[in-house]
RONUGU-43303 format. One record per residue: residue number from 1; x, y, z of N, C-alpha, C, O in turn. Coordinates in pm, whole numbers, plus 50000, padded with zeros to 5 digits. Each point is the difference from the previous one (the first is absolute). Example, Ala and Ser with C-alpha at 12.3 -4.5 7.8 and 13.67 -1.06 7.14 Angstrom:
<rs>
[1,[51319,49431,50780],[49911,50119,50000],[50090,50120,50000],[50104,49998,50066]];
[2,[49861,50107,49862],[50082,50119,50006],[49923,50109,50073],[50051,50111,50017]];
</rs>
This chain:
<rs>
[1,[42011,37306,09355],[50132,49987,50037],[50086,50083,49911],[49950,50059,49905]];
[2,[50190,49949,50126],[50081,50095,49930],[50007,49957,49834],[50040,50081,49917]];
[3,[49920,49793,50050],[50022,49958,49862],[49891,50086,49921],[50010,50006,49878]];
[4,[49893,50055,50182],[49891,50074,49938],[50059,50131,49937],[49935,50061,49916]];
[5,[50177,49978,50120],[50060,50136,49950],[50050,49961,49868],[50088,49914,49986]];
[6,[49856,50151,49913],[50062,49960,49864],[50139,50049,49980],[50055,49974,49893]];
[7,[50013,50098,50201],[50145,50017,49989],[50079,49852,49999],[50110,49979,49947]];
[8,[49819,49938,50115],[50079,49866,50030],[49973,49905,49865],[50055,49890,49991]];
[9,[49864,50157,49916],[49970,49923,49884],[50123,50007,49903],[49985,50042,49885]];
[10,[50137,49918,50162],[50116,50023,49926],[49989,49941,49861],[50057,50058,49908]];
[11,[49880,49841,50071],[50000,49921,49852],[49941,50093,49903],[50034,50004,49882]];
[12,[49875,50071,50173],[49940,50108,49907],[50084,50106,49959],[49975,50057,49893]];
[13,[50127,49980,50180],[50084,50116,49981],[50140,49966,49948],[50062,50076,49926]];
[14,[49990,49795,50120],[50124,49955,49959],[50008,49940,49859],[49924,49904,49986]];
[15,[50143,50128,49913],[49994,49930,49881],[50052,49870,50024],[50093,49984,50080]];
[16,[49852,49916,49855],[50041,49860,49994],[50134,49972,49984],[50039,49894,50048]];
[17,[50049,50187,49887],[50144,49981,49970],[50080,50026,50130],[50122,49986,49999]];
[18,[49808,50055,50122],[50053,50035,50125],[49986,49867,50069],[49948,50004,50112]];
[19,[50088,49876,49840],[49967,49877,50069],[50070,49993,50131],[49937,49960,50098]];
[20,[50195,50077,49912],[50071,49982,50136],[49925,50099,50099],[49986,49959,50115]];
[21,[49968,50155,49857],[49937,50079,50083],[49870,49953,50058],[49970,50004,50119]];
[22,[49942,49942,49765],[49874,49920,50039],[50024,49881,50090],[49924,49973,50093]];
[23,[50176,49961,49880],[50036,49872,50092],[50011,50053,50129],[49925,49959,50089]];
[24,[50173,50142,49936],[50023,50053,50142],[49871,50041,50050],[49962,49954,50108]];
[25,[49971,50118,49833],[49863,50054,50065],[49915,49880,50030],[49938,49998,50107]];
[26,[50053,49903,49807],[49915,49881,50039],[50047,49939,50131],[49918,49954,50079]];
[27,[50201,50043,49942],[50078,49947,50115],[49969,50078,50130],[49966,49947,50106]];
[28,[50051,50184,49873],[49987,50086,50109],[49848,50016,50042],[49967,50008,50118]];
[29,[49942,49997,49774],[49860,50010,50036],[49943,49857,50066],[49903,49996,50076]];
[30,[50162,49906,49889],[49958,49872,50070],[50047,49997,50143],[49929,49956,50090]];
[31,[50187,50090,49929],[50043,50017,50153],[49930,50102,50078],[49989,49985,50122]];
[32,[49960,50120,49818],[49920,50105,50059],[49870,49944,50033],[49954,50009,50114]];
[33,[49984,49930,49788],[49873,49928,50019],[49979,49907,50116],[49893,49982,50059]];
[34,[50237,49953,49971],[50002,49894,50125],[50008,50062,50122],[49987,49929,50100]];
[35,[50035,50204,49915],[50033,50065,50136],[49853,50003,50070],[49895,50018,49939]];
[36,[50117,49961,50193],[49856,49998,50083],[49948,50136,49984],[50075,50098,49992]];
[37,[49796,49909,50003],[49920,50112,49983],[49914,50036,50117],[49883,50036,49987]];
[38,[50176,49953,50122],[49919,50029,50122],[50006,50154,50037],[50078,50070,49936]];
[39,[49851,49983,50154],[49990,50132,50032],[50139,50039,50059],[50026,50120,49992]];
[40,[50053,49814,50057],[50139,50048,50038],[50095,50036,49870],[50099,50072,50012]];
[41,[49863,49873,49872],[50103,50011,49909],[49932,50057,49859],[50069,50027,49901]];
[42,[49818,49984,50101],[49923,50041,49874],[49887,50097,50031],[49918,49974,50089]];
[43,[50077,50139,49838],[49891,50091,50014],[50017,50110,49910],[50072,49990,49901]];
[44,[49863,50119,50131],[50002,50126,49921],[50142,50076,50014],[50039,50046,50107]];
[45,[50039,49962,49761],[50114,50078,50012],[50002,50119,49908],[49923,50013,49905]];
[46,[50172,50074,50129],[50008,50120,49906],[50046,49967,49865],[49937,50038,49902]];
[47,[50164,49897,50090],[50046,49936,49863],[50065,50113,49914],[50020,49976,49881]];
[48,[50013,50137,50168],[50051,50098,49912],[50094,50091,50100],[50023,50117,49971]];
[49,[50023,49831,50132],[50080,50093,50075],[50131,50046,49952],[50096,49926,50023]];
[50,[49921,50173,49921],[50133,50056,49952],[50012,50161,50034],[49902,50064,50037]];
[51,[50213,49987,49949],[50029,50136,50052],[49897,50114,49939],[49987,50110,50053]];
[52,[49950,49855,49844],[49896,50092,49953],[49882,49999,50060],[49927,50098,49985]];
[53,[50034,49801,50090],[49882,49967,50062],[50016,50046,50157],[49918,49950,50077]];
[54,[50163,50126,49968],[50016,50042,50136],[49999,50135,50003],[50057,50062,49910]];
[55,[49874,50007,50200],[50008,50149,50019],[50030,50011,50161],[49986,49905,50078]];
[56,[50052,50208,49954],[50022,50033,50127],[49889,50103,50053],[49978,50104,49938]];
[57,[49953,49862,50180],[49880,50090,50048],[50056,50112,50071],[50120,50012,50022]];
[58,[49800,50063,50009],[50042,50132,50070],[50074,49979,50129],[50069,50089,50051]];
[59,[49914,49776,50007],[50077,49971,50135],[50137,49946,49971],[50080,49975,50091]];
[60,[49946,50007,49782],[50121,49934,49954],[50009,49858,49995],[50108,49941,49989]];
[61,[49770,49995,50020],[49990,49848,49986],[49971,49970,49855],[49925,50068,49930]];
[62,[50146,49819,50029],[49980,49931,49871],[49859,49943,49979],[49958,49931,50093]];
[63,[49966,50087,49807],[49893,49959,49979],[49979,49923,49853],[50047,50052,49899]];
[64,[49899,49853,50095],[49989,49902,49869],[49879,50058,49920],[49891,50016,50054]];
[65,[50130,50015,49820],[49878,50019,49925],[49995,49929,49864],[50084,49916,49969]];
[66,[49818,50117,49955],[49976,49928,49869],[49966,49841,50034],[50085,49911,50001]];
[67,[49787,50072,50024],[49965,49852,50033],[49923,49949,49876],[49926,49903,50017]];
[68,[50082,50148,49868],[49926,49943,49891],[50071,49857,49957],[49945,49933,49912]];
[69,[50152,50029,50136],[50052,49869,49962],[50002,49883,50106],[50057,49891,49996]];
[70,[49859,50168,50103],[49978,49889,50120],[49937,49877,49937],[49919,50002,49907]];
[71,[50133,49882,50160],[49951,49872,49963],[50009,49898,50098],[50077,50016,50094]];
[72,[49852,49877,49896],[50015,49894,50103],[50119,49925,49960],[50009,49953,49887]];
[73,[50087,50034,50202],[50133,49923,49974],[50081,49968,50121],[49946,50015,50109]];
[74,[50167,49946,49885],[50074,49957,50112],[50066,50130,50059],[50049,50081,49922]];
[75,[49954,49940,50211],[50063,50112,50067],[50143,50007,49960],[50050,50108,49970]];
[76,[50025,49769,50029],[50132,49995,49970],[50046,50055,49851],[50114,50031,49966]];
[77,[49754,49972,49947],[50038,50053,49875],[49995,50147,49995],[50060,50064,49913]];
[78,[49860,49994,50192],[49984,50143,50014],[50158,50058,50046],[50049,50106,49960]];
[79,[50005,49813,50117],[50129,50048,50066],[50118,49968,49888],[50100,50069,49983]];
[80,[49869,49817,49948],[50083,49984,49890],[50017,50114,49891],[50108,50035,49952]];
[81,[49775,50012,50020],[49994,50121,49921],[50067,50096,50046],[50083,50053,49926]];
[82,[49899,49989,50195],[50076,50113,50065],[50163,49993,49979],[50071,50085,49947]];
[83,[49968,49789,50109],[50135,49960,49995],[50057,50015,49856],[50103,50064,49981]];
[84,[49831,49879,49922],[50042,50017,49859],[49998,50134,49944],[50079,50035,49912]];
[85,[49817,50053,50146],[50000,50142,49962],[50118,50074,50070],[50076,50073,49937]];
[86,[49933,49904,50192],[50085,50083,50081],[50147,49948,49985],[50084,50076,50049]];
[87,[49962,49815,49894],[50117,49950,49973],[50024,49975,49858],[49992,49886,49955]];
[88,[50041,50223,49965],[50013,49988,49860],[50128,49899,49976],[50090,49996,50084]];
[89,[49914,49928,49803],[50071,49897,49970],[50173,50037,50032],[50083,49918,50042]];
[90,[49941,50218,49926],[50148,50022,50032],[50026,50019,50153],[50115,50018,50041]];
[91,[49785,49978,50037],[50036,49988,50132],[49977,49870,50075],[50028,49986,50119]];
[92,[49915,49909,49796],[49988,49865,50061],[50135,49938,50044],[49997,49907,50081]];
[93,[50114,50136,49874],[50118,49947,50029],[50044,50052,50138],[50082,49931,50059]];
[94,[49881,50165,49992],[50032,50068,50150],[49918,49912,50094],[49880,50022,50015]];
[95,[50180,49883,50046],[49931,49917,50089],[49947,50079,50133],[49886,49987,50045]];
[96,[50204,50089,50006],[49962,50078,50114],[49873,50097,49973],[49907,50010,50080]];
[97,[50103,50059,49799],[49877,50078,49950],[49883,49927,49982],[49891,50049,50031]];
[98,[50119,49841,49923],[49882,49897,49961],[49938,49978,50144],[49885,50036,50029]];
[99,[50199,49905,50053],[49966,49970,50146],[49915,50115,50053],[49882,49981,50031]];
[100,[50172,50130,49979],[49948,50126,50064],[49866,50031,49931],[49899,50017,50069]];
[101,[50095,49991,49796],[49875,50032,49939],[49880,49893,50036],[49889,50040,50036]];
[102,[50141,49836,49951],[49901,49891,50036],[49959,50019,50148],[49881,50011,50030]];
[103,[50216,49994,50062],[49960,50015,50137],[49914,50122,50020],[49901,49993,50072]];
[104,[50133,50117,49868],[49904,50131,50013],[49865,49988,49944],[49902,50046,50058]];
[105,[50091,49891,49827],[49859,49979,49940],[49925,49896,50072],[49877,50009,50008]];
[106,[50187,49890,50047],[49937,49884,50078],[49944,50074,50118],[49883,49981,50033]];
[107,[50202,50112,50040],[49956,50063,50116],[49884,50093,49975],[49908,50007,50081]];
[108,[50095,50063,49809],[49889,50081,49977],[49881,49929,49977],[49894,50042,50048]];
[109,[50111,49850,49881],[49879,49925,49943],[49940,49945,50126],[49877,49997,50010]];
[110,[50204,49958,50091],[49945,49936,50113],[49920,50100,50097],[49937,49962,50099]];
[111,[50073,50154,49863],[49918,50105,50089],[49864,49978,49969],[49915,50031,50083]];
[112,[50046,49911,49789],[49861,49974,49979],[49960,49860,49980],[49881,49967,49998]];
[113,[50219,49946,49988],[49963,49858,49977],[50132,49923,50058],[50114,50026,49960]];
[114,[49857,49878,50139],[50095,49916,50054],[50018,49872,49906],[49910,49926,49960]];
[115,[50215,50066,50017],[50032,49880,49923],[50111,49906,50080],[50106,50046,50042]];
[116,[49856,49822,49971],[50086,49907,50058],[50142,49994,49912],[50004,49993,49877]];
[117,[50101,50013,50205],[50131,50006,49920],[50017,49873,49927],[50068,50004,49897]];
[118,[49879,49884,50140],[50011,49869,49928],[49948,50014,49854],[50045,49934,49906]];
[119,[49851,50163,50085],[49936,50009,49880],[50097,50047,49879],[49980,49974,49882]];
[120,[50124,50095,50168],[50105,50070,49908],[50086,49893,49924],[50075,50028,49907]];
[121,[49907,49857,50138],[50079,49891,49924],[49958,49997,49858],[50076,49948,49918]];
[122,[49808,50103,50042],[49937,49994,49866],[50030,50128,49945],[49956,50017,49887]];
[123,[50110,50083,50167],[50022,50126,49949],[50084,50008,49863],[49962,50080,49914]];
[124,[50141,49844,50065],[50068,49993,49870],[49903,49968,49891],[50011,50056,49891]];
[125,[49894,49856,50134],[49905,49962,49893],[49931,50125,49966],[49983,50013,49879]];
[126,[49974,50080,50193],[49934,50116,49965],[50076,50109,49946],[49943,50085,49932]];
[127,[50192,49923,50095],[50093,50070,49933],[50013,49974,49845],[49998,50082,49908]];
[128,[50019,49770,50086],[49997,49962,49857],[49874,50030,49920],[50004,50035,49882]];
[129,[49885,49950,50188],[49876,50025,49946],[49987,50146,49941],[49957,50024,49887]];
[130,[50085,50068,50201],[50005,50143,49982],[50095,50029,49855],[49965,50069,49905]];
[131,[50148,49866,50108],[50087,50013,49881],[49935,49977,49863],[50007,50078,49905]];
[132,[49927,49797,50100],[49914,49954,49895],[49887,50090,49971],[49977,50030,49882]];
[133,[49957,50012,50204],[49882,50095,49986],[50035,50131,49931],[49923,50050,49918]];
[134,[50194,50007,50114],[50047,50120,49938],[50023,49962,49838],[49953,50070,49911]];
[135,[50103,49843,50071],[50005,49948,49866],[49868,50000,49916],[49984,50060,49894]];
[136,[49929,49864,50168],[49850,49983,49948],[49941,50140,49987],[49940,50031,49897]];
[137,[50076,50059,50210],[49933,50126,49988],[50060,50077,49876],[49922,50059,49926]];
[138,[50204,49944,50051],[50044,50069,49879],[49958,49941,49875],[49974,50075,49905]];
[139,[50017,49807,50085],[49944,49922,49890],[49848,50042,49970],[49962,50015,49884]];
[140,[49955,50002,50224],[49881,50039,50006],[49970,50129,49946],[49908,50020,49921]];
[141,[50189,50087,50134],[49981,50129,49946],[50043,50008,49853],[49941,50074,49921]];
[142,[50157,49855,50044],[50032,49999,49856],[49888,49961,49912],[49971,50057,49895]];
[143,[49964,49832,50159],[49880,49943,49912],[49879,50106,50006],[49933,50020,49898]];
[144,[50042,50040,50210],[49888,50087,50008],[50017,50125,49930],[49904,50057,49947]];
[145,[50227,49994,50052],[50026,50111,49910],[50023,49974,49860],[50011,50097,49925]];
[146,[49999,49783,50027],[50030,49960,49863],[50142,50007,49982],[50036,49983,49883]];
[147,[50053,50038,50201],[50145,50015,49997],[50038,49860,49941],[49967,49893,50051]];
[148,[50106,50120,49837],[50066,49884,49944],[50135,49993,50004],[50067,50040,49904]];
[149,[49997,49903,50220],[50140,50021,50001],[50087,49941,49893],[49971,49889,49956]];
[150,[50130,50174,49999],[50086,49934,49903],[50069,49889,50056],[49980,49968,50117]];
[151,[50097,49971,49812],[50074,49871,50064],[50099,50039,50092],[50030,49924,50092]];
[152,[50028,50196,49894],[50120,50039,50086],[49927,50049,50135],[50040,49967,50112]];
[153,[49865,50104,49868],[49932,50037,50140],[49939,49890,50077],[50000,49999,50123]];
[154,[49946,49903,49798],[49944,49881,50074],[50124,49916,50066],[49989,49955,50114]];
[155,[50122,50027,49812],[50098,49931,50053],[50063,50071,50133],[50033,49933,50098]];
[156,[49980,50201,49895],[50043,50069,50099],[49903,49999,50120],[50053,50007,50111]];
[157,[49819,49985,49882],[49886,49994,50099],[50012,49858,50060],[49988,49990,50122]];
[158,[50035,49904,49809],[50011,49867,50058],[50128,49987,50071],[50008,49941,50108]];
[159,[50103,50118,49828],[50133,49995,50071],[49988,50067,50136],[50062,49956,50097]];
[160,[49853,50160,49910],[49983,50073,50128],[49930,49915,50087],[50034,49986,50117]];
[161,[49861,49950,49828],[49925,49905,50104],[50098,49892,50052],[50014,49984,50121]];
[162,[50052,49943,49789],[50083,49892,50034],[50098,50047,50117],[50032,49937,50101]];
[163,[50009,50191,49859],[50105,50040,50100],[49936,50037,50137],[50055,49967,50105]];
[164,[49837,50097,49894],[49935,50043,50129],[49949,49863,50077],[49996,49998,50123]];
[165,[49968,49898,49805],[49967,49880,50060],[50116,49927,50053],[49997,49944,50109]];
[166,[50104,50057,49817],[50122,49923,50033],[50066,50084,50123],[50032,49944,50106]];
[167,[49985,50184,49872],[50054,50082,50120],[49936,49982,50123],[50061,50027,50103]];
[168,[49808,49926,49900],[49943,49973,50121],[50067,49908,50101],[49970,49993,50120]];
[169,[50116,49942,49821],[50076,49898,50079],[50060,50065,50123],[49994,49941,50108]];
[170,[50065,50185,49881],[50053,50065,50120],[49900,50025,50114],[50034,50005,50118]];
[171,[49831,50011,49835],[49903,50014,50102],[49931,49868,50034],[49927,49996,50099]];
[172,[50092,49895,49824],[49956,49873,50026],[50066,49941,50123],[49930,49942,50083]];
[173,[50193,50071,49933],[50106,49938,50107],[49972,50060,50127],[50060,49950,50095]];
[174,[49852,50159,49933],[49986,50053,50115],[49911,49904,50088],[49912,49933,49945]];
[175,[50109,50059,50188],[49912,49932,50083],[49887,50082,50043],[50007,50067,50103]];
[176,[49882,49931,49819],[49896,50094,50035],[49915,49961,50123],[49947,50088,50067]];
[177,[50040,49775,49965],[49952,49979,50129],[50074,50052,50122],[49934,50032,50099]];
[178,[50198,49980,49902],[50072,50047,50107],[49988,50161,49987],[49980,50064,50103]];
[179,[50029,49989,49798],[49989,50144,49974],[49854,50054,50050],[49977,50106,50057]];
[180,[49939,49800,49910],[49858,50052,50048],[49963,49981,50152],[49890,50033,50045]];
[181,[50209,49911,50031],[49969,49989,50135],[50024,50124,50078],[49976,50002,50121]];
</rs>
């Protein structure tokens, strides 16, 4: 399952002093683990869909590249990664833009995998999961590179995490089930 990915071993990468972050991660991970893992909802995903992993072929069609982060996970998480990537935090407050981006990403995703609109009730959970994972990945990189953030840098990173996580409220109140229909 997705838990086999060492990126999700957040307790290894987050220092114990980040108790609030770890508690949130525990809560989110528990809710993600409760999601049904049938073939309709769970399977092989790209898991790294951002603007640097797209090229345009000679016919002008976009093509996704760089499949080294593929993993078995929830399809909604793949879409959440894209929404989180293509809607930077300063654009989350634009409801119309958020709706447009979400609809276009889902429309494109459905060209290769049909997803029932009712499944999107869990979409906010996967957006939160992505926000937390970005924080964990930054901590992992710091640990692997031996970077020892000073207290100011660490407070800034936690503040950015808290801000990104809390700012998701603008995206959380969208009716994803209706938008996915």
